[in-house]
C-alpha positions, 0 to 999 in steps of 0.5 A: 500500500502506498501512502501517497506521493512525497510533497515537492516544495518546488511545485509551481514556482521556479526561481527563473520565472521572476520569483526571487528569494525573500530578503529579510528587511528586519535587522537583528538587534545588537545583543548587549550581553553582560551589561552591569546593572548600572547600564540597564534602562528598565521599564514596566509593562502590564498585560492581561493573560487569560484574564489575569494581570502579568507585570513585565520588566526589562530588557535585561542583558545579563548572563543566564546564571545571573538572570536566574539568580536574580529572578529567584531572589525577586520571586522569593521576596515578592511571594509570587511566580514568574519567569524569564522570556525574551530578555524580560522578566514576567511576574504574576500579578500587579507587583510594580510598586513592590518590584521597583525598590528591589531592582533599584536596591540591586543597582538597576535604573529605570527609564524616566516616568516608569 
């Protein structure tokens, strides 16, 4: 029994027919790895996910070990859950007022009016 033909990705279009390869217009951000806390310009963002509030703070440019260590201590002091995704820390709930002094105490700076 045959399960069908294999899919050929080149069906119907040929590069010689005027089709061109897609060139990405987006430029990748210059990753600033391992900046000291004094060089960070953090800001807060609030999102609703599945009807619950999530507080985002970032953008962090630390090593993975430093980030996980900082996240663990912040979660313990705040008494909430959280994670680290795409250079941003996500915390469950609305914890901006509690979180800001803890990050300032660790040497981080915030953008004006955040």
